[in-house]
VOTIZA-979467 format. One record per atom (N, C-alpha, C): residue number from 1; z, x, y; atom name. Coordinates in nm, 2 decimals. Atoms other than C-alpha are relative to their C-alpha. Example, Ala and Ser with C-alpha at 12.3 -4.5 7.8 and 13.67 -1.06 7.14 Angstrom:
VOTIZA-979467
{pos: 1, w: 0.00, u: 0.09, v: -0.12, site: N}
{pos: 1, w: 0.78, u: 1.23, v: -0.45, site: CA}
{pos: 1, w: 0.00, u: 0.09, v: 0.12, site: C}
{pos: 2, w: 0.00, u: -0.09, v: -0.11, site: N}
{pos: 2, w: 0.71, u: 1.37, v: -0.11, site: CA}
{pos: 2, w: 0.08, u: -0.08, v: 0.11, site: C}
//
This chain:
VOTIZA-979467
{pos: 1, w: 0.09, u: -0.05, v: 0.08, site: N}
{pos: 1, w: 2.44, u: -15.87, v: 9.84, site: CA}
{pos: 1, w: 0.06, u: 0.03, v: -0.16, site: C}
{pos: 2, w: -0.07, u: -0.09, v: 0.10, site: N}
{pos: 2, w: 2.67, u: -15.66, v: 9.59, site: CA}
{pos: 2, w: 0.07, u: -0.11, v: -0.07, site: C}
{pos: 3, w: -0.06, u: 0.08, v: 0.08, site: N}
{pos: 3, w: 2.87, u: -15.96, v: 9.50, site: CA}
{pos: 3, w: -0.07, u: -0.08, v: -0.06, site: C}
{pos: 4, w: 0.06, u: 0.10, v: 0.09, site: N}
{pos: 4, w: 2.59, u: -16.18, v: 9.38, site: CA}
{pos: 4, w: -0.06, u: 0.08, v: -0.11, site: C}
{pos: 5, w: 0.04, u: -0.08, v: 0.08, site: N}
{pos: 5, w: 2.47, u: -15.90, v: 9.18, site: CA}
{pos: 5, w: 0.13, u: 0.05, v: -0.11, site: C}
{pos: 6, w: -0.13, u: -0.01, v: 0.08, site: N}
{pos: 6, w: 2.83, u: -15.83, v: 9.04, site: CA}
{pos: 6, w: 0.01, u: -0.13, v: -0.06, site: C}
{pos: 7, w: -0.01, u: 0.13, v: 0.08, site: N}
{pos: 7, w: 2.85, u: -16.21, v: 8.95, site: CA}
{pos: 7, w: -0.12, u: -0.02, v: -0.09, site: C}
{pos: 8, w: 0.09, u: 0.03, v: 0.09, site: N}
{pos: 8, w: 2.52, u: -16.21, v: 8.81, site: CA}
{pos: 8, w: 0.00, u: 0.10, v: -0.14, site: C}
{pos: 9, w: -0.01, u: -0.10, v: 0.10, site: N}
{pos: 9, w: 2.60, u: -15.92, v: 8.58, site: CA}
{pos: 9, w: 0.12, u: -0.01, v: -0.09, site: C}
{pos: 10, w: -0.12, u: 0.02, v: 0.08, site: N}
{pos: 10, w: 2.94, u: -16.04, v: 8.47, site: CA}
{pos: 10, w: -0.03, u: -0.13, v: -0.07, site: C}
{pos: 11, w: 0.05, u: 0.10, v: 0.07, site: N}
{pos: 11, w: 2.76, u: -16.38, v: 8.38, site: CA}
{pos: 11, w: -0.07, u: 0.02, v: -0.11, site: C}
{pos: 12, w: 0.06, u: -0.04, v: 0.09, site: N}
{pos: 12, w: 2.54, u: -16.21, v: 8.18, site: CA}
{pos: 12, w: 0.05, u: 0.06, v: -0.11, site: C}
{pos: 13, w: -0.07, u: -0.05, v: 0.10, site: N}
{pos: 13, w: 2.78, u: -16.01, v: 7.99, site: CA}
{pos: 13, w: 0.09, u: -0.11, v: -0.06, site: C}
{pos: 14, w: -0.06, u: 0.12, v: 0.05, site: N}
{pos: 14, w: 2.99, u: -16.33, v: 7.92, site: CA}
{pos: 14, w: -0.10, u: -0.06, v: -0.10, site: C}
{pos: 15, w: 0.09, u: 0.06, v: 0.09, site: N}
{pos: 15, w: 2.69, u: -16.50, v: 7.79, site: CA}
{pos: 15, w: -0.04, u: 0.10, v: -0.14, site: C}
{pos: 16, w: 0.03, u: -0.11, v: 0.11, site: N}
{pos: 16, w: 2.59, u: -16.19, v: 7.56, site: CA}
{pos: 16, w: 0.10, u: -0.02, v: -0.10, site: C}
{pos: 17, w: -0.13, u: 0.01, v: 0.07, site: N}
{pos: 17, w: 2.95, u: -16.21, v: 7.44, site: CA}
{pos: 17, w: 0.00, u: -0.13, v: -0.09, site: C}
{pos: 18, w: -0.01, u: 0.12, v: 0.05, site: N}
{pos: 18, w: 2.96, u: -16.57, v: 7.38, site: CA}
{pos: 18, w: -0.08, u: -0.02, v: -0.10, site: C}
{pos: 19, w: 0.10, u: 0.03, v: 0.12, site: N}
{pos: 19, w: 2.62, u: -16.59, v: 7.18, site: CA}
{pos: 19, w: 0.06, u: 0.07, v: -0.11, site: C}
{pos: 20, w: 0.00, u: -0.07, v: 0.11, site: N}
{pos: 20, w: 2.71, u: -16.33, v: 6.95, site: CA}
{pos: 20, w: 0.13, u: -0.05, v: -0.08, site: C}
{pos: 21, w: -0.11, u: 0.06, v: 0.07, site: N}
{pos: 21, w: 3.06, u: -16.50, v: 6.85, site: CA}
{pos: 21, w: -0.03, u: -0.13, v: -0.08, site: C}
{pos: 22, w: 0.04, u: 0.14, v: 0.05, site: N}
{pos: 22, w: 2.89, u: -16.83, v: 6.80, site: CA}
{pos: 22, w: -0.09, u: 0.00, v: -0.12, site: C}
{pos: 23, w: 0.11, u: -0.03, v: 0.09, site: N}
{pos: 23, w: 2.60, u: -16.70, v: 6.58, site: CA}
{pos: 23, w: 0.06, u: -0.01, v: -0.15, site: C}
{pos: 24, w: -0.04, u: 0.00, v: 0.14, site: N}
{pos: 24, w: 2.63, u: -16.77, v: 6.20, site: CA}
{pos: 24, w: -0.03, u: 0.13, v: -0.05, site: C}
{pos: 25, w: -0.01, u: -0.12, v: 0.08, site: N}
{pos: 25, w: 2.64, u: -16.50, v: 5.92, site: CA}
{pos: 25, w: -0.03, u: -0.04, v: -0.16, site: C}
{pos: 26, w: 0.02, u: 0.00, v: 0.13, site: N}
{pos: 26, w: 2.45, u: -16.48, v: 5.61, site: CA}
{pos: 26, w: 0.11, u: 0.03, v: -0.12, site: C}
{pos: 27, w: -0.10, u: -0.04, v: 0.06, site: N}
{pos: 27, w: 2.72, u: -16.32, v: 5.45, site: CA}
{pos: 27, w: 0.10, u: -0.07, v: -0.03, site: C}
{pos: 28, w: -0.09, u: 0.07, v: -0.01, site: N}
{pos: 28, w: 2.97, u: -16.52, v: 5.56, site: CA}
{pos: 28, w: -0.04, u: -0.17, v: -0.08, site: C}
{pos: 29, w: 0.07, u: 0.10, v: 0.07, site: N}
{pos: 29, w: 2.77, u: -16.83, v: 5.41, site: CA}
{pos: 29, w: 0.02, u: 0.02, v: -0.17, site: C}
{pos: 30, w: 0.00, u: -0.02, v: 0.12, site: N}
{pos: 30, w: 2.73, u: -16.68, v: 5.09, site: CA}
{pos: 30, w: 0.17, u: 0.03, v: -0.07, site: C}
{pos: 31, w: -0.15, u: 0.00, v: 0.04, site: N}
{pos: 31, w: 3.12, u: -16.59, v: 5.06, site: CA}
{pos: 31, w: 0.07, u: -0.16, v: 0.00, site: C}
{pos: 32, w: -0.05, u: 0.17, v: -0.01, site: N}
{pos: 32, w: 3.21, u: -16.99, v: 5.18, site: CA}
{pos: 32, w: -0.06, u: -0.05, v: -0.12, site: C}
{pos: 33, w: 0.05, u: 0.08, v: 0.12, site: N}
{pos: 33, w: 2.95, u: -17.09, v: 4.88, site: CA}
{pos: 33, w: 0.08, u: 0.05, v: -0.10, site: C}
{pos: 34, w: -0.09, u: -0.04, v: 0.12, site: N}
{pos: 34, w: 3.13, u: -16.90, v: 4.64, site: CA}
{pos: 34, w: 0.14, u: -0.06, v: -0.02, site: C}
{pos: 35, w: -0.14, u: 0.06, v: 0.00, site: N}
{pos: 35, w: 3.45, u: -17.01, v: 4.74, site: CA}
{pos: 35, w: 0.00, u: -0.15, v: 0.02, site: C}
{pos: 36, w: 0.00, u: 0.13, v: -0.03, site: N}
{pos: 36, w: 3.39, u: -17.36, v: 4.85, site: CA}
{pos: 36, w: -0.08, u: -0.10, v: -0.10, site: C}
{pos: 37, w: 0.09, u: 0.13, v: 0.08, site: N}
{pos: 37, w: 3.11, u: -17.54, v: 4.65, site: CA}
{pos: 37, w: -0.06, u: 0.08, v: -0.11, site: C}
{pos: 38, w: 0.05, u: -0.04, v: 0.12, site: N}
{pos: 38, w: 3.00, u: -17.31, v: 4.36, site: CA}
{pos: 38, w: 0.07, u: -0.05, v: -0.13, site: C}
{pos: 39, w: -0.08, u: 0.06, v: 0.13, site: N}
{pos: 39, w: 3.27, u: -17.45, v: 4.12, site: CA}
{pos: 39, w: -0.05, u: -0.15, v: 0.01, site: C}
{pos: 40, w: 0.03, u: 0.13, v: -0.01, site: N}
{pos: 40, w: 3.18, u: -17.81, v: 4.24, site: CA}
{pos: 40, w: -0.14, u: -0.03, v: -0.05, site: C}
{pos: 41, w: 0.16, u: 0.03, v: 0.03, site: N}
{pos: 41, w: 2.82, u: -17.76, v: 4.23, site: CA}
{pos: 41, w: -0.05, u: 0.03, v: -0.15, site: C}
{pos: 42, w: 0.06, u: -0.02, v: 0.14, site: N}
{pos: 42, w: 2.80, u: -17.60, v: 3.91, site: CA}
{pos: 42, w: -0.12, u: 0.08, v: -0.01, site: C}
{pos: 43, w: 0.10, u: -0.10, v: -0.01, site: N}
{pos: 43, w: 2.53, u: -17.36, v: 4.00, site: CA}
{pos: 43, w: 0.01, u: 0.12, v: 0.09, site: C}
{pos: 44, w: -0.03, u: -0.13, v: -0.09, site: N}
{pos: 44, w: 2.49, u: -17.02, v: 4.15, site: CA}
{pos: 44, w: -0.06, u: -0.03, v: 0.13, site: C}
{pos: 45, w: 0.02, u: 0.00, v: -0.14, site: N}
{pos: 45, w: 2.42, u: -16.94, v: 4.51, site: CA}
{pos: 45, w: -0.19, u: -0.01, v: 0.00, site: C}
{pos: 46, w: 0.16, u: -0.01, v: 0.01, site: N}
{pos: 46, w: 2.05, u: -16.85, v: 4.40, site: CA}
{pos: 46, w: -0.07, u: -0.12, v: -0.04, site: C}
{pos: 47, w: 0.06, u: 0.15, v: 0.03, site: N}
{pos: 47, w: 1.98, u: -17.18, v: 4.25, site: CA}
{pos: 47, w: 0.00, u: -0.09, v: 0.09, site: C}
{pos: 48, w: -0.02, u: 0.09, v: -0.09, site: N}
{pos: 48, w: 2.12, u: -17.37, v: 4.51, site: CA}
{pos: 48, w: -0.10, u: 0.02, v: 0.12, site: C}
{pos: 49, w: 0.08, u: -0.05, v: -0.09, site: N}
{pos: 49, w: 1.94, u: -17.18, v: 4.81, site: CA}
{pos: 49, w: -0.17, u: -0.02, v: -0.08, site: C}
{pos: 50, w: 0.11, u: 0.01, v: 0.07, site: N}
{pos: 50, w: 1.62, u: -17.19, v: 4.56, site: CA}
{pos: 50, w: -0.07, u: -0.13, v: 0.00, site: C}
{pos: 51, w: 0.05, u: 0.14, v: 0.02, site: N}
{pos: 51, w: 1.61, u: -17.57, v: 4.58, site: CA}
{pos: 51, w: -0.12, u: -0.05, v: 0.10, site: C}
{pos: 52, w: 0.12, u: 0.00, v: -0.12, site: N}
{pos: 52, w: 1.38, u: -17.54, v: 4.90, site: CA}
{pos: 52, w: -0.04, u: 0.14, v: 0.05, site: C}
{pos: 53, w: 0.06, u: -0.11, v: -0.02, site: N}
{pos: 53, w: 1.17, u: -17.32, v: 5.07, site: CA}
{pos: 53, w: 0.06, u: 0.02, v: 0.13, site: C}
{pos: 54, w: -0.08, u: -0.04, v: -0.14, site: N}
{pos: 54, w: 1.28, u: -17.15, v: 5.43, site: CA}
{pos: 54, w: -0.06, u: -0.11, v: 0.07, site: C}
{pos: 55, w: 0.03, u: 0.09, v: -0.08, site: N}
{pos: 55, w: 1.06, u: -17.40, v: 5.59, site: CA}
{pos: 55, w: 0.06, u: -0.13, v: 0.00, site: C}
{pos: 56, w: -0.06, u: 0.13, v: 0.02, site: N}
{pos: 56, w: 1.21, u: -17.70, v: 5.43, site: CA}
{pos: 56, w: 0.17, u: 0.00, v: 0.02, site: C}
{pos: 57, w: -0.14, u: -0.02, v: -0.05, site: N}
{pos: 57, w: 1.57, u: -17.56, v: 5.49, site: CA}
{pos: 57, w: 0.01, u: -0.02, v: 0.13, site: C}
{pos: 58, w: 0.00, u: -0.01, v: -0.13, site: N}
{pos: 58, w: 1.48, u: -17.51, v: 5.84, site: CA}
{pos: 58, w: -0.01, u: -0.16, v: 0.07, site: C}
{pos: 59, w: 0.01, u: 0.16, v: -0.04, site: N}
{pos: 59, w: 1.36, u: -17.89, v: 5.87, site: CA}
{pos: 59, w: 0.13, u: -0.08, v: -0.03, site: C}
{pos: 60, w: -0.10, u: 0.07, v: 0.03, site: N}
{pos: 60, w: 1.65, u: -18.02, v: 5.71, site: CA}
{pos: 60, w: 0.12, u: 0.04, v: 0.10, site: C}
{pos: 61, w: -0.10, u: -0.02, v: -0.08, site: N}
{pos: 61, w: 1.88, u: -17.82, v: 5.93, site: CA}
{pos: 61, w: -0.03, u: -0.05, v: 0.16, site: C}
{pos: 62, w: 0.03, u: 0.06, v: -0.13, site: N}
{pos: 62, w: 1.69, u: -17.94, v: 6.26, site: CA}
{pos: 62, w: 0.02, u: -0.12, v: -0.01, site: C}
{pos: 63, w: -0.05, u: 0.14, v: 0.01, site: N}
{pos: 63, w: 1.77, u: -18.29, v: 6.14, site: CA}
{pos: 63, w: 0.13, u: -0.03, v: -0.03, site: C}
{pos: 64, w: -0.13, u: -0.03, v: 0.00, site: N}
{pos: 64, w: 2.11, u: -18.20, v: 6.11, site: CA}
{pos: 64, w: 0.07, u: -0.08, v: -0.15, site: C}
{pos: 65, w: -0.01, u: 0.06, v: 0.13, site: N}
{pos: 65, w: 2.10, u: -18.28, v: 5.73, site: CA}
{pos: 65, w: 0.06, u: 0.09, v: -0.10, site: C}
{pos: 66, w: -0.03, u: -0.10, v: 0.08, site: N}
{pos: 66, w: 2.25, u: -17.98, v: 5.58, site: CA}
{pos: 66, w: 0.11, u: -0.05, v: -0.08, site: C}
{pos: 67, w: -0.12, u: 0.08, v: 0.08, site: N}
{pos: 67, w: 2.60, u: -18.13, v: 5.46, site: CA}
{pos: 67, w: -0.06, u: -0.11, v: -0.08, site: C}
{pos: 68, w: 0.02, u: 0.10, v: 0.05, site: N}
{pos: 68, w: 2.43, u: -18.43, v: 5.36, site: CA}
{pos: 68, w: -0.11, u: 0.05, v: -0.14, site: C}
{pos: 69, w: 0.11, u: -0.04, v: 0.10, site: N}
{pos: 69, w: 2.15, u: -18.22, v: 5.14, site: CA}
{pos: 69, w: 0.12, u: 0.06, v: -0.11, site: C}
{pos: 70, w: -0.10, u: -0.06, v: 0.10, site: N}
{pos: 70, w: 2.46, u: -18.02, v: 4.98, site: CA}
{pos: 70, w: 0.07, u: -0.12, v: -0.06, site: C}
{pos: 71, w: -0.05, u: 0.13, v: 0.10, site: N}
{pos: 71, w: 2.62, u: -18.36, v: 4.87, site: CA}
{pos: 71, w: -0.10, u: -0.06, v: -0.08, site: C}
{pos: 72, w: 0.08, u: 0.07, v: 0.11, site: N}
{pos: 72, w: 2.30, u: -18.48, v: 4.72, site: CA}
{pos: 72, w: -0.04, u: 0.09, v: -0.09, site: C}
{pos: 73, w: 0.02, u: -0.09, v: 0.11, site: N}
{pos: 73, w: 2.24, u: -18.16, v: 4.51, site: CA}
{pos: 73, w: 0.12, u: 0.02, v: -0.07, site: C}
{pos: 74, w: -0.12, u: -0.02, v: 0.07, site: N}
{pos: 74, w: 2.60, u: -18.13, v: 4.45, site: CA}
{pos: 74, w: 0.08, u: -0.13, v: 0.01, site: C}
{pos: 75, w: -0.09, u: 0.13, v: -0.02, site: N}
{pos: 75, w: 2.76, u: -18.49, v: 4.41, site: CA}
{pos: 75, w: 0.15, u: 0.01, v: -0.01, site: C}
{pos: 76, w: -0.15, u: -0.02, v: 0.01, site: N}
{pos: 76, w: 3.10, u: -18.35, v: 4.33, site: CA}
{pos: 76, w: 0.06, u: 0.07, v: 0.12, site: C}
{pos: 77, w: -0.03, u: -0.07, v: -0.13, site: N}
{pos: 77, w: 3.12, u: -18.19, v: 4.67, site: CA}
{pos: 77, w: 0.05, u: -0.17, v: 0.09, site: C}
{pos: 78, w: -0.05, u: 0.11, v: -0.04, site: N}
{pos: 78, w: 3.33, u: -18.45, v: 4.85, site: CA}
{pos: 78, w: -0.05, u: -0.03, v: 0.14, site: C}
{pos: 79, w: 0.03, u: -0.02, v: -0.14, site: N}
{pos: 79, w: 3.26, u: -18.33, v: 5.22, site: CA}
{pos: 79, w: -0.02, u: 0.13, v: 0.02, site: C}
{pos: 80, w: 0.02, u: -0.13, v: -0.03, site: N}
{pos: 80, w: 3.16, u: -18.03, v: 5.40, site: CA}
{pos: 80, w: 0.03, u: 0.01, v: 0.15, site: C}
{pos: 81, w: -0.05, u: -0.03, v: -0.15, site: N}
{pos: 81, w: 3.32, u: -17.91, v: 5.72, site: CA}
{pos: 81, w: -0.11, u: 0.04, v: 0.08, site: C}
{pos: 82, w: 0.09, u: -0.02, v: -0.04, site: N}
{pos: 82, w: 3.10, u: -17.91, v: 5.97, site: CA}
{pos: 82, w: -0.01, u: 0.15, v: 0.09, site: C}
{pos: 83, w: -0.03, u: -0.14, v: -0.01, site: N}
{pos: 83, w: 3.23, u: -17.56, v: 6.08, site: CA}
{pos: 83, w: -0.08, u: 0.12, v: -0.07, site: C}
{pos: 84, w: 0.06, u: -0.09, v: 0.09, site: N}
{pos: 84, w: 3.06, u: -17.40, v: 5.79, site: CA}
{pos: 84, w: -0.15, u: -0.05, v: -0.02, site: C}
{pos: 85, w: 0.15, u: 0.03, v: 0.04, site: N}
{pos: 85, w: 2.72, u: -17.56, v: 5.80, site: CA}
{pos: 85, w: -0.09, u: 0.10, v: 0.06, site: C}
{pos: 86, w: 0.10, u: -0.08, v: -0.07, site: N}
{pos: 86, w: 2.55, u: -17.31, v: 6.03, site: CA}
{pos: 86, w: 0.00, u: 0.13, v: -0.11, site: C}
{pos: 87, w: -0.02, u: -0.09, v: 0.07, site: N}
{pos: 87, w: 2.69, u: -17.04, v: 5.79, site: CA}
{pos: 87, w: -0.09, u: -0.03, v: -0.16, site: C}
{pos: 88, w: 0.08, u: 0.05, v: 0.13, site: N}
{pos: 88, w: 2.54, u: -17.24, v: 5.46, site: CA}
{pos: 88, w: -0.12, u: 0.00, v: 0.04, site: C}
{pos: 89, w: 0.15, u: 0.00, v: -0.03, site: N}
{pos: 89, w: 2.20, u: -17.28, v: 5.66, site: CA}
{pos: 89, w: -0.06, u: 0.13, v: 0.00, site: C}
{pos: 90, w: 0.05, u: -0.14, v: 0.00, site: N}
{pos: 90, w: 2.17, u: -16.91, v: 5.73, site: CA}
{pos: 90, w: -0.02, u: 0.06, v: -0.16, site: C}
{pos: 91, w: 0.00, u: -0.02, v: 0.15, site: N}
{pos: 91, w: 2.26, u: -16.84, v: 5.36, site: CA}
{pos: 91, w: -0.09, u: -0.05, v: -0.08, site: C}
{pos: 92, w: 0.08, u: 0.09, v: 0.09, site: N}
{pos: 92, w: 2.04, u: -17.12, v: 5.21, site: CA}
{pos: 92, w: -0.14, u: 0.07, v: 0.05, site: C}
{pos: 93, w: 0.15, u: -0.04, v: -0.08, site: N}
{pos: 93, w: 1.73, u: -16.99, v: 5.46, site: CA}
{pos: 93, w: -0.01, u: 0.13, v: -0.07, site: C}
{pos: 94, w: 0.04, u: -0.14, v: 0.05, site: N}
{pos: 94, w: 1.79, u: -16.62, v: 5.36, site: CA}
{pos: 94, w: -0.06, u: 0.01, v: -0.17, site: C}
{pos: 95, w: 0.03, u: -0.01, v: 0.12, site: N}
{pos: 95, w: 1.79, u: -16.69, v: 5.01, site: CA}
{pos: 95, w: -0.08, u: -0.12, v: -0.06, site: C}
{pos: 96, w: 0.08, u: 0.11, v: 0.05, site: N}
{pos: 96, w: 1.53, u: -16.97, v: 4.97, site: CA}
{pos: 96, w: -0.09, u: 0.06, v: -0.10, site: C}
{pos: 97, w: 0.11, u: -0.02, v: 0.11, site: N}
{pos: 97, w: 1.28, u: -17.03, v: 4.72, site: CA}
{pos: 97, w: -0.11, u: 0.12, v: 0.00, site: C}
{pos: 98, w: 0.09, u: -0.08, v: -0.05, site: N}
{pos: 98, w: 1.01, u: -16.83, v: 4.90, site: CA}
{pos: 98, w: 0.03, u: 0.12, v: 0.08, site: C}
{pos: 99, w: -0.02, u: -0.15, v: -0.05, site: N}
{pos: 99, w: 1.20, u: -16.56, v: 5.05, site: CA}
{pos: 99, w: 0.00, u: 0.13, v: -0.06, site: C}
{pos: 100, w: 0.03, u: -0.12, v: 0.07, site: N}
{pos: 100, w: 1.18, u: -16.32, v: 4.78, site: CA}
{pos: 100, w: 0.16, u: 0.07, v: -0.02, site: C}
{pos: 101, w: -0.13, u: -0.06, v: 0.01, site: N}
{pos: 101, w: 1.55, u: -16.23, v: 4.82, site: CA}
{pos: 101, w: 0.09, u: -0.07, v: -0.09, site: C}
{pos: 102, w: -0.10, u: 0.06, v: 0.11, site: N}
{pos: 102, w: 1.84, u: -16.28, v: 4.57, site: CA}
{pos: 102, w: 0.13, u: 0.05, v: 0.03, site: C}
{pos: 103, w: -0.14, u: -0.02, v: -0.04, site: N}
{pos: 103, w: 2.20, u: -16.33, v: 4.63, site: CA}
{pos: 103, w: 0.10, u: 0.08, v: -0.11, site: C}
{pos: 104, w: -0.09, u: -0.05, v: 0.10, site: N}
{pos: 104, w: 2.49, u: -16.17, v: 4.43, site: CA}
{pos: 104, w: 0.10, u: -0.10, v: -0.04, site: C}
{pos: 105, w: -0.08, u: 0.09, v: 0.06, site: N}
{pos: 105, w: 2.66, u: -16.48, v: 4.36, site: CA}
{pos: 105, w: -0.06, u: -0.11, v: -0.09, site: C}
//
């Protein structure tokens, strides 16, 4: 019985740590936008995020279209690395047109 409890607690701990490291970050998305996309897009992060509402950004993300939407809005962007997409989504969703938040980039 003690072994089962130890295994269950260990698995729970691993899942908690693993899910934390995989999660995206708004601040990282803002930094990536400034570094990777701002010059090619020619618009600020606030303007980019404001192209859609939070609901629209969520729908685009669920359909797997964040990278395609970035390229639609910013035709000068050749490609978007998939590892950056969750961070861009969190940034765009946090500062969407209906969020009331304004980024500093």
